[in-house]
C-alpha positions as CSV (number, residue, x, y, z in Angstrom):
1,X,-2.9,-11.0,-16.1
2,X,0.7,-9.6,-14.8
3,X,0.9,-7.3,-17.7
4,X,-2.2,-5.8,-16.4
5,X,-1.3,-5.5,-12.8
6,X,1.8,-3.5,-11.2
7,X,3.0,-2.7,-7.7
8,X,3.5,1.0,-6.9
9,X,5.9,1.7,-3.9
10,X,5.3,5.1,-2.5
11,X,8.7,6.1,-1.3
12,X,9.6,9.3,1.0
13,X,12.4,7.7,3.0
14,X,15.9,8.9,3.4
15,X,17.1,5.7,5.2
16,X,18.7,2.8,3.7
17,X,17.6,0.6,6.6
18,X,14.2,0.6,5.7
19,X,14.6,0.0,2.1
20,X,17.0,-2.8,2.9
21,X,14.3,-4.7,4.9
22,X,11.6,-3.6,2.3
23,X,13.4,-4.7,-0.9
24,X,14.9,-7.6,0.5
25,X,11.8,-9.1,1.5
26,X,9.8,-8.0,-1.4
27,X,12.3,-10.1,-3.6
28,X,11.5,-13.0,-1.2
29,X,7.7,-12.8,-1.0
30,X,6.4,-11.0,-4.0
31,X,6.2,-12.6,-7.6
32,X,8.9,-11.4,-9.8
33,X,7.0,-11.2,-12.9
34,X,5.0,-8.3,-11.7
35,X,6.3,-5.0,-12.8
36,X,7.4,-2.8,-9.7
37,X,7.4,0.9,-9.6
38,X,9.3,3.0,-7.1
39,X,8.1,6.8,-6.7
40,X,11.4,8.4,-5.6
41,X,13.6,11.4,-5.8
42,X,16.7,9.1,-5.6
43,X,17.8,5.6,-7.0
44,X,20.4,3.9,-5.0
45,X,22.9,0.9,-5.5
46,X,20.7,-0.9,-3.1
47,X,17.9,-1.5,-5.5
48,X,20.3,-2.8,-8.3
49,X,19.1,-6.2,-9.4
50,X,15.8,-5.9,-7.8
51,X,13.8,-5.3,-11.1
52,X,12.6,-2.0,-10.0
53,X,11.4,0.7,-12.5
54,X,12.1,4.1,-10.8
55,X,9.7,7.1,-11.6
56,X,11.2,10.2,-10.2
57,X,9.5,13.1,-8.6
58,X,10.8,16.6,-7.8
59,X,11.2,16.8,-4.0
60,X,10.3,20.6,-3.9
61,X,6.8,19.7,-5.2
62,X,3.9,19.1,-2.9
63,X,3.3,15.3,-2.1
64,X,0.0,15.5,-4.1
65,X,1.8,16.6,-7.2
66,X,4.7,14.3,-6.8
67,X,2.4,11.3,-6.6
68,X,0.1,12.4,-9.3
69,X,3.1,13.0,-11.5
70,X,4.5,9.5,-10.9
71,X,1.2,7.6,-11.1
72,X,0.4,9.0,-14.5
73,X,3.6,7.2,-15.8
74,X,2.3,3.8,-14.8
75,X,1.0,1.8,-17.7
76,X,-1.0,-0.9,-16.1
77,X,-4.7,-0.8,-15.5
78,X,-4.6,-2.0,-11.9
79,X,-2.0,-1.4,-9.4
80,X,-1.2,-2.9,-5.7
81,X,-0.4,0.3,-3.7
82,X,2.0,0.1,-0.8
83,X,4.9,2.1,0.8
84,X,8.2,1.4,1.9
85,X,7.6,0.6,5.6
86,X,5.0,-2.0,4.5
87,X,7.5,-4.8,4.9
88,X,6.4,-8.1,3.7
89,X,6.8,-11.1,6.2
90,X,4.8,-13.9,4.2
91,X,4.2,-14.9,0.6
92,X,1.8,-12.6,-1.2
93,X,-1.4,-14.6,-2.3
94,X,-1.2,-13.4,-5.8
95,X,-3.8,-15.8,-7.4
96,X,-6.5,-14.4,-4.7
97,X,-5.3,-10.9,-5.8
98,X,-5.9,-11.6,-9.5
99,X,-9.4,-12.8,-8.4
100,X,-9.9,-9.3,-6.8
101,X,-8.7,-7.7,-10.1
102,X,-11.6,-9.7,-11.7
103,X,-14.1,-8.4,-9.3
104,X,-13.1,-4.8,-10.0
105,X,-13.2,-5.5,-13.8
106,X,-16.7,-6.6,-13.6
107,X,-18.2,-4.2,-11.0
108,X,-18.0,-0.6,-12.0
109,X,-19.4,0.6,-8.7
110,X,-16.0,0.1,-6.9
111,X,-12.5,1.4,-7.5
112,X,-10.3,-0.3,-4.9
113,X,-9.9,-3.2,-2.4
114,X,-8.3,-2.7,0.8
115,X,-6.1,-5.7,1.9
116,X,-6.1,-4.8,5.7
117,X,-9.1,-4.5,7.7
118,X,-9.2,-1.4,9.8
119,X,-11.8,0.6,11.9
120,X,-14.1,1.1,8.8
121,X,-17.7,0.6,9.0
122,X,-18.8,-2.3,6.4
123,X,-21.4,-4.5,5.2
124,X,-21.3,-7.8,3.3
125,X,-20.5,-7.5,-0.6
126,X,-22.1,-10.8,-1.9
127,X,-22.4,-14.4,-1.1
128,X,-20.0,-15.3,-4.3
129,X,-17.2,-13.4,-2.4
130,X,-17.5,-13.9,1.2
131,X,-14.3,-12.3,2.2
132,X,-15.2,-8.9,0.7
133,X,-17.1,-6.2,2.4
134,X,-18.3,-2.8,1.2
135,X,-17.0,0.2,2.9
136,X,-19.2,2.9,4.4
137,X,-18.3,6.1,2.7
138,X,-19.6,8.2,5.4
139,X,-16.8,7.1,7.8
140,X,-13.0,6.6,7.4
141,X,-13.2,5.9,3.8
142,X,-10.1,6.5,2.0
143,X,-6.8,5.4,3.4
144,X,-3.2,4.9,1.6
145,X,-2.6,1.5,2.8
146,X,-1.9,-1.8,1.0
147,X,-4.7,-2.1,-1.6
148,X,-5.6,-3.0,-5.1
149,X,-6.7,-0.1,-7.3
150,X,-8.1,0.7,-10.6
151,X,-5.0,3.1,-11.7
152,X,-7.3,5.5,-13.3
153,X,-9.4,5.9,-10.2
154,X,-6.5,6.6,-8.0
155,X,-5.4,9.1,-10.5
156,X,-8.7,10.8,-10.3
157,X,-8.6,11.0,-6.5
158,X,-5.5,13.0,-6.7
159,X,-6.5,15.1,-9.7
160,X,-9.5,16.1,-7.4
161,X,-7.4,17.1,-4.5
162,X,-5.9,20.1,-3.6
163,X,-2.6,20.7,-5.4
164,X,-0.9,22.0,-2.2
165,X,-1.8,18.8,-0.2
166,X,1.2,17.2,1.7
167,X,1.0,13.6,2.9
168,X,-0.5,14.4,6.1
169,X,-3.3,16.4,4.3
170,X,-3.9,14.1,1.3
171,X,-5.0,11.0,3.4
172,X,-7.5,12.6,5.9
173,X,-9.0,14.9,3.0
174,X,-9.2,12.1,0.5
175,X,-12.6,10.6,1.9
176,X,-14.4,13.7,0.9
177,X,-12.7,13.8,-2.5
178,X,-13.9,10.1,-2.9
179,X,-17.4,10.9,-1.9
180,X,-17.5,13.9,-4.2
181,X,-16.3,12.0,-7.4
182,X,-18.2,8.7,-6.7
183,X,-15.1,6.4,-5.7
184,X,-16.5,3.3,-4.2
185,X,-14.4,0.7,-2.1
186,X,-14.2,-2.8,-0.7
187,X,-12.3,-4.5,2.1
188,X,-10.8,-7.9,2.3
189,X,-11.3,-9.8,5.6
190,X,-11.5,-13.6,5.9
191,X,-12.1,-13.6,9.7
192,X,-8.8,-15.6,10.2
193,X,-6.5,-12.6,10.5
194,X,-4.8,-11.7,13.7
195,X,-5.6,-8.2,15.4
196,X,-2.7,-6.0,15.3
197,X,-2.8,-3.1,17.7
198,X,-6.1,-1.4,18.4
199,X,-7.5,-0.4,15.0
200,X,-6.3,-3.1,12.3
201,X,-5.8,-6.5,11.5
202,X,-3.0,-8.5,9.7
203,X,-3.6,-9.5,6.0
204,X,-3.7,-12.9,4.8
205,X,-3.2,-11.9,1.1
206,X,-0.7,-9.2,1.5
207,X,1.1,-10.2,4.7
208,X,3.0,-7.0,5.6
209,X,3.8,-4.5,8.6
210,X,1.4,-1.6,8.3
211,X,3.6,-0.1,9.3
212,X,7.0,-0.8,10.4
213,X,8.0,2.8,11.2
214,X,5.9,5.2,13.2
215,X,7.0,8.8,14.0
216,X,10.5,8.0,12.6
217,X,10.9,5.0,14.8
218,X,10.7,1.3,14.7
219,X,7.0,0.1,15.5
220,X,8.1,-2.6,18.0
221,X,5.0,-2.3,19.9
222,X,2.8,-3.8,17.1
223,X,5.5,-5.6,14.8
224,X,8.3,-6.5,17.3
225,X,7.8,-10.2,16.3
226,X,8.2,-9.6,12.8
227,X,11.0,-6.9,12.8
228,X,13.5,-8.5,15.3
229,X,14.3,-11.6,13.1
230,X,14.8,-8.9,10.2
231,X,17.2,-6.8,12.1
232,X,19.4,-10.0,12.8
233,X,19.2,-11.0,9.2
234,X,20.1,-7.4,7.8
235,X,22.4,-6.6,10.6
236,X,20.6,-3.5,11.6
237,X,20.9,-1.9,15.0
238,X,17.4,-1.1,16.5
239,X,18.9,1.5,18.5
240,X,20.1,3.7,15.6
241,X,16.6,4.6,14.9
242,X,14.9,3.9,18.1
243,X,11.6,2.3,18.9
244,X,8.0,2.9,19.9
């Protein structure tokens, strides 16, 4: 199954401190056999030996065009989407994620499964899959968060988006695109997850900070318990970036 599933890392950072934490913990908690793609305009020595496939974008292009150009080069039918400040803090439950791949393979109504519960309105999916919920398309539907996607479906979302979209436009405008082209989504939530902040919960299958950086500063208010041990491990000075 691993040759049918890839990991996409959406990178916009210019800070080696974020990369150090992200890739260090990725090696620790994510299975090595799954191909990992980094969408980037640079490739640093920091990544050597991390089994990362870089796909380069032109930094002068719009975010929409950058991401779409990179995504078209991914060969796997399914991808796990995440970004560089979604730092893992526990082992990814890859067997459960494979079971979610099977759900998307069999059910043509749905194109993605979010790993993190947010403020979305949801209804039960089926008794066979008690941890899955159908996301109501009318409210806060599309989000670029840690999720499992049919690769072609995510390509279609970006193909049908405004070519001039920056990152701050793509996500809030993505819900309308999904409604227009018939994208359907599910959410994974077991009821055992801890609430983190006011609008989202931890993930038990893809345990990560969502997100470690907010407005350019370390998100200590929500993830201080996860980040402080990593700052010590990687010898990172919290005060260099600052905190919120």
